[in-house]
C-alpha positions in Angstrom: 155.5 142.7 161.3 157.6 139.8 160.4 158.4 139.4 156.7 158.1 135.9 155.4 160.9 134.4 153.5 160.5 133.2 149.9 160.4 129.6 151.0 157.7 130.3 153.6 155.6 132.0 151.1 156.1 129.1 148.6 155.1 126.6 151.3 151.8 128.5 151.8 150.8 128.0 148.0 147.6 126.2 147.2 149.3 123.9 144.5 146.9 122.3 142.0 147.5 118.8 140.5 149.8 119.2 137.4 147.2 117.6 135.2 144.8 120.4 136.0 147.5 123.0 135.0 148.1 121.1 131.8 144.5 121.1 130.8 144.4 124.9 131.0 146.8 125.0 127.9 145.3 122.0 126.1 147.7 119.2 127.2 145.9 115.9 128.0 146.9 113.9 130.9 148.2 111.1 128.7 150.8 113.6 127.3 152.4 114.1 130.7 155.1 112.1 132.4 154.4 113.0 136.1 157.2 113.6 138.7 154.8 113.5 141.7 151.7 115.5 141.9 153.1 119.0 141.1 155.5 118.8 138.2 155.6 116.8 135.0 157.4 116.4 131.6 155.6 117.0 128.4 155.9 114.1 126.1 157.8 114.5 122.8 154.9 112.9 120.8 152.5 115.6 122.0 155.1 118.4 121.2 155.7 117.0 117.7 151.9 117.0 117.1 151.8 120.8 117.7 154.0 121.8 114.8 151.3 123.3 112.6 149.7 125.5 115.3 150.0 129.2 115.1 152.6 131.0 117.3 151.6 133.4 120.0 153.4 136.6 121.0 156.9 136.4 122.5 158.0 138.7 125.2 161.6 138.9 126.7 162.3 140.0 130.2 165.8 141.3 130.8 167.4 143.7 133.2 169.9 146.5 133.9 173.4 145.6 135.1 172.7 143.7 138.4 173.7 143.8 142.0 175.1 140.4 143.3 171.5 139.4 144.4 169.9 140.0 141.0 167.2 142.5 140.2 164.2 140.2 139.9 164.0 139.1 136.2 162.6 135.8 137.1 160.2 137.4 139.6 159.1 139.9 137.1 158.6 137.1 134.5 156.3 135.3 136.8 154.5 138.4 137.9 153.9 139.4 134.3 152.8 135.9 133.3 150.3 135.9 136.2 149.1 139.5 135.3 148.4 138.5 131.8 146.4 135.7 132.9 144.4 138.0 135.3 143.6 140.0 132.2 142.1 136.9 130.5 145.0 136.3 128.3 146.4 132.8 127.7 149.9 133.2 128.9 152.7 130.8 129.6 156.1 131.6 131.1 159.3 130.0 130.1 162.2 130.0 132.6 165.6 128.3 133.0 166.2 125.7 135.6 168.3 126.8 138.7 171.8 125.6 139.1 173.0 124.3 142.5 176.1 126.7 142.2 174.3 129.9 143.0 171.8 128.1 145.3 174.6 127.1 147.7 176.7 130.1 146.8 175.6 133.8 146.9 172.8 134.6 144.6 170.3 132.0 145.8 167.6 130.1 143.9 165.9 130.9 140.5 162.2 130.2 141.1 161.2 133.9 141.5 160.4 135.5 144.8 157.6 136.6 147.2 154.2 136.0 145.7 155.6 135.8 142.2 157.2 132.4 142.3 157.1 129.0 140.5 156.4 126.0 142.7 157.4 123.6 144.2 160.2 126.0 145.0 162.4 123.7 147.0 162.3 120.9 144.4 162.9 123.3 141.5 165.9 124.8 143.2 167.5 121.5 144.1 167.3 118.3 142.0 164.0 119.1 140.3 163.5 116.4 137.6 167.1 115.5 137.1 167.9 117.4 133.9 171.2 118.8 135.1 172.3 115.4 136.4 171.6 114.0 132.9 173.6 116.8 131.2 176.5 116.3 133.6 176.4 112.5 133.1 176.5 112.9 129.3 179.4 115.4 129.5 181.4 113.2 131.8 180.6 110.1 129.8 182.3 111.8 126.8 185.3 112.8 129.0 185.6 109.2 130.3 185.4 107.8 126.6 188.1 110.3 125.5 190.6 109.3 128.2 189.7 105.6 127.7 190.4 105.9 124.0 193.9 107.4 124.6 194.5 104.7 127.2 194.1 101.9 124.8 195.2 102.1 121.1 194.4 105.8 120.5 193.4 105.0 116.9 192.3 108.6 116.4 195.7 109.9 117.4 194.2 112.3 120.0 197.0 114.4 121.4 196.7 114.4 125.3 198.0 118.0 125.2 195.3 119.1 122.9 192.1 117.7 124.4 189.7 120.6 124.8 186.8 118.7 126.5 186.5 119.4 130.2 184.5 117.5 132.9 181.7 119.4 134.8 180.0 119.4 138.1 177.0 121.5 139.0 178.7 123.3 142.0 180.9 126.3 142.6 184.2 124.5 143.3 187.2 126.7 142.4 189.9 123.9 143.2 188.8 122.0 140.2 189.4 124.7 137.6 192.8 123.1 136.7 193.7 119.4 137.6 196.2 116.8 136.6 194.4 113.5 135.7 195.7 110.0 135.2 198.2 110.0 138.1 199.1 106.8 139.9 200.5 104.7 137.2 199.9 103.2 133.7 196.6 101.5 134.8 195.0 104.9 135.7 195.2 106.2 132.1 197.2 109.0 130.3 198.6 111.7 132.6 197.5 115.0 131.3 196.4 118.5 132.5 192.6 118.8 132.6 189.8 120.7 134.5 186.2 121.2 135.4 183.6 123.7 134.5 180.3 124.3 136.2 177.5 122.2 134.4 175.7 125.3 133.1 178.8 126.2 131.1 179.0 122.9 129.3 178.5 122.7 125.6 176.1 119.8 126.3 174.0 122.4 128.1 174.1 124.8 125.1 173.3 122.0 122.6 170.5 120.8 124.9 169.0 124.3 124.9 169.4 124.9 121.1 168.4 121.5 119.7 165.0 121.2 118.1 164.4 117.4 118.5 166.2 114.3 119.5 167.7 113.8 115.9 169.1 117.3 116.0 170.4 116.8 119.4 172.2 113.7 118.4 173.6 115.3 115.3 174.9 118.3 117.3 176.5 116.1 119.9 178.3 114.2 117.1 179.6 117.5 115.8 181.4 118.4 119.1 185.1 118.9 118.6 186.7 117.3 121.7 190.3 118.0 120.9 193.0 117.8 118.3 195.4 115.2 116.9 199.1 115.4 117.0 199.1 117.1 113.6 196.5 119.5 114.9 193.5 118.1 113.1 190.2 118.4 114.9 188.6 115.3 116.4 184.8 115.1 116.7 182.5 113.0 119.0 181.2 111.3 115.9 184.7 109.8 115.3 184.7 108.5 118.8 181.1 107.1 118.3 179.9 108.6 121.7 176.8 110.6 120.5 174.4 107.7 120.6 175.1 106.9 124.3 175.0 110.6 125.2 171.7 111.1 123.5 170.3 108.0 125.4 171.3 109.7 128.7 169.6 112.9 127.7 166.5 111.4 126.0 164.0 111.9 128.9 165.6 115.1 130.3 165.1 116.6 126.8 161.3 116.8 127.3 160.3 120.2 128.8 159.2 120.4 132.5 155.7 121.8 133.3 155.2 123.4 136.8 153.0 126.3 138.0 153.0 129.7 139.5 151.7 130.3 142.9 148.6 131.6 141.1 148.3 128.2 139.3 149.4 129.4 135.9 151.5 127.3 133.7 155.3 127.6 133.6 157.8 125.6 131.4 161.2 125.3 133.0 163.9 123.7 130.9 167.7 124.0 130.5 169.9 126.5 132.5 173.0 128.1 130.9 174.4 131.1 132.7 174.4 134.3 130.7 177.9 135.5 131.9 179.7 132.3 130.7 177.2 130.8 128.4 174.2 131.9 126.2 171.8 132.3 129.1 168.4 131.3 127.7 166.0 128.4 128.4 165.6 125.6 125.8 164.4 126.3 122.3 162.0 123.3 122.5 160.3 124.8 125.7 159.9 128.3 124.1 158.7 127.0 120.7 156.3 124.5 122.5 154.8 127.3 124.6 154.4 129.5 121.6 152.2 126.8 120.0 150.0 126.5 123.3 149.6 130.2 124.3 148.7 133.6 123.0 151.5 135.1 125.1 154.9 133.6 126.1 157.0 135.5 128.6 160.7 134.3 128.9 163.8 135.7 130.6 167.4 135.8 129.7 170.2 135.9 132.3 171.9 138.9 134.0 171.9 142.3 132.4 170.6 143.0 128.9 174.3 143.3 127.7 174.7 139.6 128.3 171.4 137.8 128.4 169.3 139.9 125.9 172.2 140.2 123.5 172.6 136.4 123.4 168.8 135.8 123.3 168.6 138.0 120.1 171.9 137.1 118.4 172.1 133.4 119.3 168.7 131.9 120.3 166.5 133.9 118.0 168.9 133.5 115.1 169.2 129.8 115.5 165.5 129.1 116.3 164.1 131.8 113.9 162.2 133.5 116.7 160.9 137.0 116.3 160.1 138.7 119.7 157.3 141.2 120.0 158.3 143.1 123.1 161.0 143.6 125.7 160.6 144.4 129.4 163.7 145.8 131.0 163.7 145.3 134.7 165.3 148.0 136.9 165.5 148.5 140.6 166.4 151.6 142.5 169.1 149.8 144.4 170.8 148.6 141.3 170.9 152.1 139.7 172.2 153.7 142.9 175.0 151.1 143.0 175.8 152.0 139.4 175.9 155.6 140.6 178.6 154.7 143.2 176.7 153.8 146.3 178.2 151.1 148.5 176.3 147.8 148.8 175.7 148.5 152.5 174.1 151.9 151.9 171.6 151.1 149.0 168.5 151.4 151.3 169.2 155.1 152.0 167.6 157.7 149.6 170.2 159.2 147.3 168.8 161.1 144.4 172.2 162.3 143.2 173.6 158.8 142.9 170.4 157.6 141.3 170.6 160.2 138.6 174.2 159.1 137.9 173.3 155.5 137.9 170.5 156.1 135.4 173.3 156.3 132.7 173.4 152.5 133.0 169.7 152.3 132.4 170.0 154.7 129.4 172.6 152.5 127.7 170.6 149.4 128.1 167.6 151.2 126.6 169.6 152.4 123.6 171.2 149.0 123.2 167.8 147.2 123.1 166.6 149.7 120.6 169.1 148.4 118.1 167.2 145.1 117.9 164.0 146.7 116.7 161.7 145.5 119.4 159.4 147.8 121.5 160.7 148.3 125.1 159.2 149.1 128.5 160.9 149.5 131.8 159.5 147.6 134.8 160.6 149.2 138.1 160.7 146.2 140.5 159.9 148.2 143.6 161.5 147.5 147.1 160.1 148.7 150.4 163.1 151.1 150.8 162.4 152.9 147.5 161.0 156.4 148.0 158.4 158.2 145.8 161.0 160.8 144.9 163.4 158.1 143.7 160.6 156.4 141.7 159.7 159.8 140.0 163.4 160.3 139.0 163.4 157.0 137.1 159.9 157.6 135.6 161.0 161.0 134.3 164.4 159.7 133.0 162.7 156.9 131.0 160.2 159.5 129.5 163.2 161.3 127.9 163.8 158.2 125.9 160.2 157.7 124.9 160.0 154.6 127.1 157.3 154.1 129.7 158.5 153.1 133.1 155.9 151.1 135.2 156.1 150.5 138.9 155.6 146.8 139.8 154.8 145.3 143.1 154.5 141.7 142.1 156.9 140.4 144.8 154.3 141.5 147.5 151.1 141.4 145.4 151.6 138.6 142.9 150.0 139.1 139.5 147.9 142.0 140.7 151.0 144.0 141.3 152.0 143.7 137.4 148.6 144.4 135.8 149.6 147.8 134.5 152.8 146.3 133.1 150.7 143.4 131.4 148.3 145.9 130.0 151.1 147.9 128.4 153.1 144.8 127.2 149.9 143.5 125.5 149.6 146.9 123.8 153.2 146.8 122.6 152.6 143.2 121.2 149.4 144.0 119.4 150.8 147.3 117.9 152.9 145.3 115.3 155.7 147.7 116.0 158.3 145.1 116.2 160.9 144.9 113.4 163.3 142.5 114.9 166.8 142.3 113.6 170.1 140.9 114.9 173.1 143.1 115.7 175.4 141.6 113.1 175.1 139.5 110.0 176.2 135.7 109.6 178.8 136.6 107.0 180.7 139.1 109.0 184.1 137.8 110.2 184.4 136.3 113.7 186.7 139.0 114.7 184.3 141.7 113.4 181.3 140.1 115.2 183.1 140.2 118.5 184.2 143.8 117.9 180.7 144.8 117.0 179.3 143.4 120.3 182.1 145.2 122.3 181.6 148.6 120.5 177.7 148.5 120.1 176.7 146.9 123.4 179.6 147.5 125.8 180.6 151.0 124.7 184.2 149.9 124.0 186.5 151.5 121.6 187.7 148.0 120.4 188.7 144.5 121.4 192.3 143.5 122.0 194.0 140.1 121.9 197.5 138.6 121.9 199.0 137.0 118.8 197.9 133.5 119.8 194.2 134.4 120.2 194.3 136.4 116.9 195.7 133.3 115.2 192.9 131.3 116.7 190.3 133.7 115.2 191.9 133.3 111.8 192.2 129.5 112.0 188.5 129.1 112.9 187.5 131.5 110.2 189.5 129.6 107.6 188.0 126.2 108.9 184.6 127.4 107.9 183.3 128.5 111.3 182.9 132.1 110.1 179.2 132.1 110.2 178.9 131.2 113.8 177.5 133.8 116.2 179.6 134.9 119.3 178.9 133.9 122.9 180.8 136.4 125.1 182.0 135.1 128.6 182.3 138.4 130.6 181.5 139.7 134.1 177.9 140.6 134.6 178.5 143.6 136.9 179.9 146.0 134.3 179.6 146.8 130.5 183.4 146.4 130.7 185.5 143.5 131.7 186.2 145.2 135.1 183.4 144.5 137.6 184.3 147.7 139.5 183.9 150.0 136.5 180.2 150.9 137.0 177.6 153.2 135.1 178.0 153.3 131.4 181.8 153.3 130.8 183.2 154.2 127.4 186.7 154.3 125.8 187.7 151.1 127.4 189.0 148.0 125.6 187.7 144.4 125.9 190.6 142.0 126.3 190.0 138.5 124.8 191.7 135.8 126.8 190.7 132.7 125.2 188.3 131.3 122.4 186.4 128.0 122.9 184.9 126.3 119.8 181.4 124.9 120.5 180.9 123.1 117.2 177.7 121.3 118.3 176.1 124.4 119.6 177.4 126.2 116.6 178.9 129.2 118.3 182.1 130.4 119.6 182.7 131.3 123.3 184.9 134.3 123.6 186.3 134.4 127.1 187.1 138.1 128.2 189.0 139.5 131.1 189.2 137.5 134.3 185.8 135.6 134.0 185.9 132.0 135.1 183.8 129.1 133.8 184.0 127.5 137.2 182.9 129.9 139.9 183.9 129.8 143.4 181.9 129.9 146.7 181.9 133.2 148.7 183.5 133.5 152.1 180.1 132.8 153.7 178.2 130.5 151.3 174.4 130.3 151.3 174.9 126.6 152.0 175.6 127.5 155.7 172.0 128.5 156.2 170.3 125.5 154.5 169.0 122.7 156.5 166.2 120.2 157.0 163.9 121.1 159.9 162.1 118.7 162.3 159.1 118.4 160.1 161.3 117.3 157.2 161.1 120.6 155.3 163.9 122.4 153.7 164.9 125.7 155.3 167.2 128.5 154.3 166.7 128.5 150.5 166.0 132.0 149.2 
């Protein structure tokens, strides 16, 4: 039997008019800004009118340390949302928008998979409603205005050697990591070293996902520190007077996007920071809007729980005053076998010994999540190669930690394959067992917050940094940034900063290479090890397989 690809399955979906999906959650047609027949934005006026409504239950979907292809957090989020609706619950899922980087690189799209997808899959994975283009334009407008200001009178005395603002492009393009701009003579501006990040790592993306309304968005944009003067004083966007134009570029994009699952249930997709180099969560405005419209909101946070979940709790929940009711930890047999030392090419073969060893990774994620005071369940995202014996090993292992492991087949069966998970998640939410707490207090020092994450989440002995980085911690602390949370930029493949150090390593140190101030987002990005904020394409990029067929349909997305 030929197995259909994700895009072939998505193409077979019986998509309903987006106005019909909106009516299911109480959104009238005049509150939508349609983008064709199957996707729309929700108007700001409608969102503002929901402020007094009671919030539903909030469920986070996270995962064990992933393989390069991911372990199915988005697929599980979609399957769980569909299953809750099958049970008669009023449920909405909240997801991030995909970046073109992984779509054309190695990981593929981010619209789910199999029969647990959001549609229209091809649109969502490519240009969607243009939000990322707007974010990139706002980011690069600021970059252009900085260089223009220095070209003319430079009244703010911006030091070209101390400009910290980087341009962005939504593509994996390693040659742009470090560039020299302004070459070619006086009329081309000030010559300086510069560089690009991928759009999802931009502070504009972080602000976009943390702002509560347009006024808050503009205020945060104005607070961005773009660089320093020749006497090392910070210069803000407000001093350059760029925040108004940047907000204008972001105004329409800031309204959340409504789409649907293959089972015609509502999904909000908005914002898209990566969790290995940014804070990894969809927008606050999408999540809070969904909580006003539904009894259950299922959202996901990127990569493993050591990255996405940690930032969801310590950054997003802290900033938005959210209190999650349950956590679903997605695990796959192949990921756990890889953590047990099995080569990527051999993951399909049964290997009970490696699986037992790899379960140490699962155990640490379970223990880590327990530190946040939210009830946990494990969703085993089943693959066809998984054997009953392997499934039993994971089931028994989770039982030792008092956590229920539930086998899910939503990729093949849609919401029906996650009904047992939905029933248990509903029980956890209604049990009132959640006593949510963050990992560290606001008034801990920046250094101590960073060390707490390294020790409590990564299993490290401590963090290490050279004199220059330590001085930067001290300077930011003295400047009044001490209450900011920490956003760790680190490899997703290991608890350590070495992607090859698998399982649940301990006794290691986390080297801090750089600190980036995100004054508008109100957090510090702590860059660890060799992680890059501009990824590169693999030797054989996914782009090689993507094309438009004779019927004008896109092929090769997965």
